[in-house]
Each structure stands twice: as C-alpha cells, then as structure tokens.
N, C-alpha and C positions, 0 to 999 in steps of 0.2 A: 964743533963748528957746524956739523950737519943739522943739529936741532936748535941752534942759537936763536933763530927767528920764528920758531914754531909756536911759541906761546904755550899757555897751559890748557890742558883739556878740562872740560867741565867735569864736576864730580859725577860719579856713576853710583847708582844704588843697586845693590845685589839683592836678589830674592829667589825663592824656589817656586817653580811652576811645573807640575807634573813630574816631579823627581829630577828636574834639571835646574842647575844654578845658572841664572841669567842675570844680566844687568841692562840698564837703560842707556849705556854709553853710545854716543853717536858714531864712534869709531870701533865698536866692539863686534867681533865675530860671534859673540855669545849673546847678542841682542836680536831676538827673532824679528823685530820690527825693521831691521836694516836689510836692504835688498841683497847684500852680500853675506848675510848670516849663514853660519853652518846649518846643515839640515838637522832636523829634530833628533834623528837617531844618533848622529855624531855628537850633538850636545849631550845626549844621555850617556854616551860612552865616556866622554870627557868628565862629566860630573861624577860618574861611578868610579872612574880611575882616581879622581882627586878626593873622593869622600874619605873623611877620617872619622873613626869612631871616637866618641867623647868618653 
C-alpha cells in the first residue's frame, strides 16, 4: 500500500570511478551528482566492503 502509487524508477547504470562503484540513479546515495550523495570516503568504504573477488 505504501508504494502503490510510487511508479517505477528509471534504470540506473553502474560504473567504477576512482575505485568506487557508483550509479547515475536520481534517487541514489551512491550517485555523486546528487546533492544528498554520501561523501567520497564513505562511498569508497562501501565499495570496498561489497567488493567480491572473481
């Protein structure tokens, strides 16, 4: 019920930039272009924590 009229978000593209995984989503805290984005150091910590060896 809470999200019934939310609609769909636009697709987000993921990429690496300076060792950080970011995307271009307009609602993403991991998009440095958003005014509310996480600081660069925090983005690096998150990317490092989620990194998986292939």
